[in-house]
C-alpha positions in Angstrom: -1.1 -24.9 4.2 -2.2 -23.5 7.5 -1.5 -20.4 9.6 -2.0 -20.2 13.3 -2.8 -16.5 13.3 -3.9 -14.0 10.6 -1.0 -12.6 8.7 -0.8 -9.1 7.3 1.9 -8.9 4.7 3.0 -5.8 2.7 4.6 -6.2 -0.7 6.7 -3.2 -1.3 9.7 -1.9 -3.3 12.1 1.0 -3.1 11.3 2.0 -6.7 8.6 1.4 -9.3 8.8 -1.2 -12.0 10.5 -4.0 -9.9 7.6 -6.5 -10.2 5.7 -5.7 -7.0 2.3 -6.0 -8.5 3.3 -9.1 -10.4 4.3 -10.8 -7.1 1.2 -9.5 -5.3 -1.3 -10.8 -7.7 0.4 -14.1 -8.4 0.9 -14.8 -4.7 -2.7 -13.9 -3.9 -4.0 -16.2 -6.6 -1.7 -19.0 -5.6 -2.8 -18.8 -1.9 -6.5 -18.7 -3.0 -6.2 -22.1 -4.6 -6.1 -23.5 -1.1 -7.6 -21.0 1.3 -9.0 -17.5 1.8 -6.9 -14.5 1.0 -7.5 -10.8 0.8 -5.5 -8.6 -1.7 -5.6 -4.9 -1.1 -4.2 -2.6 -3.8 -2.9 0.5 -1.9 -1.1 2.1 -4.8 -4.1 4.4 -4.9 -2.6 6.8 -7.4 -2.4 4.1 -10.1 -3.8 0.8 -8.9 -3.4 -2.0 -11.4 -3.6 -5.3 -9.6 -7.1 -5.6 -10.9 -5.8 -6.0 -14.4 -4.6 -9.5 -13.6 -7.6 -10.7 -11.5 -11.1 -11.6 -12.6 -13.8 -11.2 -10.0 -17.3 -10.0 -9.5 -17.7 -6.5 -8.0 -19.7 -6.8 -4.9 -19.3 -3.4 -3.3 -18.5 0.2 -4.4 -18.3 3.4 -2.4 -16.8 6.9 -2.6 -13.8 7.8 -0.5 -13.9 11.2 1.4 -11.7 13.3 3.5 -12.9 15.9 6.0 -11.9 19.5 5.3 -12.9 22.8 7.0 -15.5 25.1 5.4 -15.4 28.7 6.4 -18.6 30.2 7.8 -18.2 34.0 7.3 -21.3 34.8 9.4 -19.7 33.4 12.5 -16.0 34.2 12.0 -14.4 36.9 14.1 -11.1 36.7 12.1 -9.1 36.1 15.2 -6.4 34.2 13.2 -6.2 31.1 15.5 -7.0 28.7 12.6 -4.2 30.1 10.5 -1.7 29.8 13.4 -2.5 26.2 14.3 -2.5 24.8 10.8 0.9 23.1 10.2 0.2 22.5 6.6 -0.6 26.1 5.4 -4.0 25.0 4.3 -5.6 28.2 5.8 -4.6 31.8 5.1 -6.0 35.1 6.2 -6.5 37.9 3.7 -7.8 40.9 5.4 -11.2 40.1 6.7 -11.4 36.8 4.8 -10.3 33.3 5.6 -9.3 31.1 2.6 -9.1 27.3 2.9 -7.1 25.1 0.5 -8.6 21.6 0.7 -5.7 20.1 -1.3 -3.3 21.0 1.5 -5.6 20.0 4.4 -4.5 16.8 6.3 -7.9 16.5 8.2 -6.2 17.0 11.6 -9.3 19.0 12.8 -7.1 21.5 14.7 -8.6 24.6 13.1 -12.1 23.4 13.5 -11.7 22.2 17.1 -9.9 25.3 18.3 -12.2 27.8 16.6 -14.0 29.5 19.5 -17.0 30.4 17.4 -17.4 27.2 15.3 -16.7 29.1 12.1 -14.8 26.2 10.5 -17.1 23.1 10.5 -15.6 20.0 8.9 -17.3 18.8 5.8 -16.7 15.7 3.5 -14.8 16.2 0.3 -14.8 13.3 -2.3 -11.3 12.1 -3.1 -11.9 8.8 -5.0 -13.6 5.5 -5.1 -13.2 2.1 -3.4 -14.2 -1.2 -5.0 -14.4 -4.7 -3.7 -14.3 -7.8 -5.9 -14.7 -11.5 -5.1 -13.7 -14.7 -6.9 -13.8 -17.9 -4.8 -11.3 -17.6 -2.0 -9.8 -14.4 -3.3 -11.2 -11.1 -2.1 -9.7 -8.1 -3.9 -10.1 -4.5 -2.7 -8.7 -1.4 -4.4 -9.1 2.4 -4.0 -8.4 5.0 -6.7 -7.8 8.7 -6.2 -9.7 11.2 -8.3 -7.6 13.0 -10.9 -6.0 16.0 -9.2 -6.1 14.6 -5.7 -2.6 14.8 -4.2 -2.8 13.1 -0.8 -2.7 9.3 -0.9 -2.3 8.6 2.8 -5.9 9.3 4.0 -7.2 7.0 1.2 -4.7 4.3 2.1 -5.6 4.4 5.7 -9.3 4.3 5.0 -8.9 1.4 2.5 -6.8 -0.6 5.0 -9.5 0.0 7.7 -12.2 -1.2 5.4 -10.3 -4.4 4.4 -9.4 -5.4 7.9 -12.9 -4.6 9.2 -14.5 -6.6 6.5 -12.2 -9.6 6.8 -10.8 -9.5 10.3 -10.2 -13.3 10.4 -8.7 -13.8 7.0 -5.6 -16.0 7.2 -3.7 -13.8 4.7 -4.1 -10.2 3.9 -1.7 -8.9 1.3 -1.2 -5.2 0.8 0.2 -4.1 -2.6 2.1 -1.0 -1.5 2.9 2.1 -3.4 6.5 2.2 -4.6 9.2 4.2 -2.9 9.8 5.1 0.8 7.6 8.2 1.3 4.5 8.6 3.5 2.2 6.4 1.4 4.5 3.4 1.8 5.0 4.1 5.5 1.3 4.2 6.0 1.0 0.7 4.6 3.8 -1.0 6.5 3.3 0.6 10.0 1.0 -2.1 11.3 1.8 -5.2 9.2 3.5 -8.4 10.4 6.0 -8.7 7.6 7.3 -6.8 4.5 8.3 -8.5 1.3 10.6 -6.2 -0.7 10.8 -6.8 -4.4 14.0 -5.6 -6.1 16.1 -6.3 -9.1 19.9 -7.1 -9.2 21.1 -3.7 -10.5 22.8 -0.7 -8.9 19.5 1.2 -9.0 17.7 -1.7 -7.4 20.3 -2.0 -4.7 20.2 1.7 -3.9 16.5 1.8 -3.5 16.4 -1.5 -1.7 18.7 -0.1 0.9 16.4 3.0 1.4 13.4 0.7 1.8 15.2 -1.5 4.4 16.2 1.6 6.4 12.5 2.7 6.4 11.2 -0.7 7.4 13.8 -1.0 10.2 12.7 2.4 11.6 9.3 0.8 12.1 10.9 -2.4 13.6 9.3 -4.6 11.0 10.8 -7.9 9.8 11.4 -8.1 6.1 12.6 -10.4 3.3 13.7 -9.8 -0.3 12.5 -11.3 -3.6 15.0 -10.7 -6.4 13.1 -10.3 -9.7 14.7 -10.4 -13.1 17.4 -12.5 -11.6 20.3 -13.0 -14.0 20.8 -9.4 -15.1 23.1 -7.0 -13.3 25.4 -8.3 -10.6 25.5 -10.0 -7.2 25.6 -6.8 -5.1 22.0 -7.3 -3.9 22.8 -10.8 -2.7 25.9 -9.6 -0.9 24.0 -6.7 0.7 21.3 -9.0 2.0 23.9 -11.4 3.4 25.7 -8.5 5.1 22.5 -7.2 6.5 21.1 -10.6 7.6 18.1 -10.1 5.4 16.6 -13.4 4.1 16.3 -13.8 0.3 12.9 -15.5 -0.1 13.1 -16.3 -3.7 14.7 -15.4 -7.1 12.6 -15.0 -10.2 14.6 -15.3 -13.4 14.7 -12.7 -16.1 12.5 -14.1 -18.8 11.0 -12.9 -22.0 8.1 -15.4 -21.5 7.3 -13.8 -18.1 7.3 -10.4 -19.7 5.0 -11.5 -22.4 2.5 -13.1 -19.9 2.6 -10.0 -17.7 2.1 -7.7 -20.6 -1.0 -9.7 -21.6 -2.5 -9.4 -18.1 -2.0 -13.1 -17.3 -0.9 -14.7 -14.0 2.6 -16.2 -14.7 2.8 -19.0 -12.1 0.1 -20.9 -14.0 2.4 -21.2 -17.0 5.9 -21.2 -15.6 6.6 -23.9 -13.0 9.7 -22.1 -11.6 7.5 -19.2 -10.6 5.1 -21.5 -8.8 8.1 -23.0 -6.9 9.2 -19.5 -5.9 5.7 -18.5 -4.6 5.7 -21.7 -2.5 9.1 -20.8 -1.0 7.8 -17.3 -0.1 4.7 -18.7 1.4 6.5 -21.4 3.4 8.9 -18.8 4.8 6.0 -16.6 5.9 4.1 -19.5 7.5 7.1 -20.8 9.4 9.0 -17.6 10.4 6.5 -14.7 10.6 4.5 -14.2 13.8 1.0 -13.1 12.9 -1.7 -11.3 14.8 0.0 -7.9 15.1 -2.4 -5.0 15.7 
């Protein structure tokens, strides 16, 4: 198994509960049997890839975002900061300026445009980043603090850390947040390929179509893995055929798989059919995905 260029692959889904983390962890461990791989859990509101991987923690650091802090002694209450904030994170009440850090997107507009430097940017802790290592497998996760609402800055920071730490890794897998909102878009915007995990149900098809629409807006190639194959109907297969989307693998609906997953175990080591499916996914990525995108 070789790759000419490093590949950055996002594993995403239009909805939660499709098996995205199951695929991410099993694919990462499968690749690690032969060569170096980095798995980054970017579902920062509820990361759980680490439940299935054993490794030694080698690094830990806090995540921060920059927010403005009002300096009353300098402020002339001109109102510019309030006007330029597109996120309503700053309001003016009489002679006072109030800052709402939870709404701030760290765009620096208020701070940079303040003529008297009354809104210096200061760090605010938002969560924690951890890095684990086990042989060829490097695992990185970030977790938001309780009450933090903005996932995108943490996702961006975690991606930057992973790529900066392992710039030459042949495979970097990003376990994406579910859905098609801003956190998912932050993950896929600079990857080489997106693997979409779905299930053959009407709900699965509906959310898959939304995810495909989002990915195409970013002009990213994608393929589909059908999990719990055997339930529902063939609408997902017909959709993929009509949209010229490759079906990379089908993983059967299985009680044994559910029991292994519920026990925090990697399923491909017990079920040969899953190992075959992982090999099919990997072969497709190696032979059809152009790596090295920035």
